[in-house]
N, C-alpha and C positions, 0 to 999 in steps of 0.2 A: 558485785555486778560484773557482767561480762561485756567485752567489746571484741568485735571481730577484727581480723587484720585489715580488711577493707575499710571498716569504719575508722580504725586508728589512723591508717594512712591518709584518709581523706581529712580527718581532723588536723593532723600534723601539717598537711599541705595548706590548710586554711589558717595556720598560725596558732593552733590550740596552745593554751598555756599548761597543758598536762605535762607532768613529769613522768618520763618513761624510765622505769628501773628494771634492769636486766639482772635477774637473780641466779643466773647460771654460774657455774664455776669458771675460773680463769681459762682453763684449757678449752672450754666450750665457746667462750666469747672471742677467742682467737680467730675463729672462723667468720666473725663478723657480728656487728650489733646494729640496731636501728640507729640512724644518725641522731645525735643529741641525747642518746640514752645514757644513763648513769649505771655503772656496774657496781652492784652491791650483792655479793653472794648471799643466798638465803640464810646461811648460818650466821652471817654478820648483820642481818637486817635490824634486829632489835637494838643492837649496840650502836647502829649508825642512823637511827631515825632522825637525829638532830640535823643531819645533812639535807633533810627534805623540808619543803615549805608546806605547812599544814593548810595554807589558804588556797593551795592549788591541788587539783586532782592528781592521783598517782595511778599509772598503768603498770602493773607488774607483768614481766615477760620472762618466759623460760623456754626450754626446748619444745615441750609439747603442751604445756598448760597446767600440769599438776603442781609443780613447785610454785608457779605464779599464783595459783589459787590459794595455797597456804600463805604466801606472802601477802596477798590482798586481805586475807583474814587477819593477819597480824597488824597490817596497816589500819584496817577498820577498827580493830580493838584499841589502837593507839589514837584514834580520833581523826584519821585521814579519810577523805573520800577516795575509795580505791576501786580499781577495776582489774580484771584478769583478761589478758589478751588470749582468747580461745585459740587452741591449736598451736600456740607458741611460734617459735622461729621456724618450725617445720612448715606450718601453713604460710608464714610470711615468705619463706623462700619458694614454696610451691606456687605462690601467687606471682612470683617474679618481681617482688618488691626489693628495693635496694638495701643491702646490709654492708656497712663500711667497716 
């Protein structure tokens, strides 16, 4: 399932219990992540699924939306309710949303 940057921002502002997982590489997240996001590179996701709570939805985030779509598929296959943030951090930044 997809979620837009605006929808995600609104949900986070309202106190959503969604887990935001940034699947970009370390050099990419150095430029900033969504506040409260957990950094798990896509290549490590399967091995690190135990760090996530299956009772809470997971929103996968990357630079443009491609890797996060793959991550959301992996998460869904593992039994998580998962979403892809469309447009990735490119759209997040273009919308003027904060990245710390």
